[in-house]
C-alpha positions as CSV (number, residue, x, y, z in Angstrom):
1,M,143.7,-85.0,-157.0
2,S,140.4,-83.8,-158.5
3,K,139.1,-80.3,-158.2
4,L,135.6,-81.7,-158.0
5,S,136.5,-83.0,-154.5
6,Q,137.2,-79.4,-153.3
7,I,133.7,-78.0,-152.9
8,L,132.2,-75.3,-150.7
9,E,128.5,-75.9,-150.2
10,F,126.6,-72.8,-149.1
11,D,123.2,-72.7,-147.3
12,P,120.5,-71.7,-149.9
13,L,120.0,-68.5,-147.9
14,D,123.7,-67.6,-148.1
15,N,124.4,-67.5,-151.9
16,P,127.9,-66.1,-152.2
17,M,126.9,-64.1,-155.3
18,Y,124.9,-61.8,-153.0
19,L,127.4,-61.6,-150.2
20,K,129.8,-58.6,-150.3
21,K,131.8,-58.8,-147.1
22,V,131.9,-61.4,-144.3
23,G,134.2,-60.6,-141.4
24,N,137.6,-60.0,-142.9
25,W,136.7,-61.5,-146.3
26,V,135.3,-59.6,-149.3
27,L,133.6,-61.4,-152.1
28,T,133.9,-60.1,-155.7
29,F,133.1,-61.3,-159.2
30,L,136.2,-62.0,-161.3
31,H,134.3,-61.3,-164.6
32,A,131.0,-59.8,-165.6
33,H,128.1,-62.2,-165.2
34,D,127.3,-62.3,-169.0
35,Q,130.9,-62.7,-170.1
36,V,131.6,-66.2,-168.8
37,E,129.9,-69.6,-168.9
38,K,130.5,-70.3,-165.1
39,I,130.6,-67.5,-162.6
40,Q,133.8,-67.1,-160.7
41,L,134.2,-65.3,-157.4
42,A,137.2,-64.2,-155.5
43,I,137.1,-64.4,-151.7
44,T,139.8,-61.9,-150.6
45,N,141.2,-61.6,-147.1
46,V,141.4,-57.8,-146.3
47,I,143.6,-58.4,-143.3
48,P,146.3,-60.9,-144.3
49,R,147.6,-63.1,-141.5
50,Q,150.3,-65.8,-141.5
51,A,148.7,-69.2,-142.3
52,D,151.8,-71.4,-142.1
53,G,155.2,-69.9,-141.5
54,S,155.7,-67.3,-144.1
55,L,152.5,-67.8,-146.1
56,Q,149.7,-65.2,-146.0
57,P,146.4,-66.2,-147.6
58,R,145.3,-63.5,-150.1
59,R,142.4,-64.9,-152.2
60,I,140.3,-68.0,-152.6
61,I,139.0,-68.4,-156.2
62,I,135.8,-70.4,-156.5
63,E,133.6,-71.3,-159.5
64,Q,130.0,-72.1,-159.7
65,A,129.6,-75.9,-159.8
66,D,126.9,-78.0,-161.5
67,Q,125.1,-78.7,-158.3
68,E,123.0,-75.8,-156.9
69,H,124.6,-74.0,-153.9
70,Q,128.0,-75.7,-154.6
71,W,131.1,-73.8,-155.5
72,Q,134.3,-75.5,-156.7
73,I,137.5,-74.2,-155.1
74,N,139.9,-73.5,-158.0
75,H,142.8,-72.5,-155.9
76,I,144.1,-70.5,-153.0
77,E,146.4,-67.6,-153.6
78,C,149.0,-66.9,-150.9
79,F,152.0,-64.6,-150.6
80,D,155.2,-66.3,-149.4
81,S,157.2,-63.5,-147.6
82,L,160.4,-65.6,-147.4
83,E,160.4,-66.3,-151.1
84,N,158.8,-62.9,-151.9
85,K,156.4,-64.5,-154.4
86,E,152.8,-65.6,-154.9
87,V,152.0,-69.3,-154.3
88,L,149.0,-71.3,-155.4
89,L,147.6,-73.9,-153.0
90,N,144.9,-76.5,-153.3
91,A,142.3,-77.0,-150.6
92,S,143.4,-80.7,-150.4
93,E,146.8,-79.7,-149.2
94,Q,147.3,-79.4,-145.4
95,T,147.9,-75.6,-145.5
96,G,145.2,-75.0,-148.0
97,G,142.7,-77.0,-145.9
98,S,143.7,-74.9,-142.8
99,I,143.0,-71.7,-144.7
100,I,139.6,-73.1,-145.8
101,Q,138.8,-74.1,-142.2
102,E,139.7,-70.5,-141.0
103,L,137.4,-69.1,-143.7
104,L,134.5,-71.4,-142.6
105,S,135.1,-70.5,-138.9
106,E,134.9,-66.8,-139.7
107,F,131.8,-67.2,-141.9
108,R,130.1,-69.0,-139.0
109,K,130.7,-66.1,-136.7
110,Y,128.5,-64.0,-139.1
111,D,125.8,-66.7,-139.5
112,V,126.9,-67.6,-143.0
113,E,126.7,-71.4,-143.2
114,V,129.2,-73.1,-145.5
115,M,130.4,-76.7,-145.6
116,F,133.7,-78.0,-147.1
117,K,133.2,-81.2,-149.0
118,A,136.5,-82.9,-149.6
C-alpha cells in the first residue's frame, strides 16, 4: 500500500492552508511554516462520532504533495473506546475510507470542493 495513492485534491479556491473551520472539522498547522520542508495540517473533528463500532475519528493528518492542490493523507487518528487507546488508520482501509467520505460530504455542505484519489 502506497501513501501516494491516498490523496485529497482540493479545488484551487479551497486551499486547506487558508481554511480554519469547515463544519465540525478544524484545520491547523502541525508545525510553523518555516520549520519543515513540507507543510503538514491536522484536520480535527471537534464533535467526535462513532465511525465503526467503537472507533471515533479524531484527526486526519495530511501533508502537502508535489502536485499543486494535492495533499497526501499520512494517517487517520481514531480513539477506540473498547480498547481505550489511540488507533492509526490508512485511508485505503474500509473504515479509513468511510471517515474520508464523511469528511468530503461535510466539506461539500460548506462548498469546499475536495476529491479523494485512491
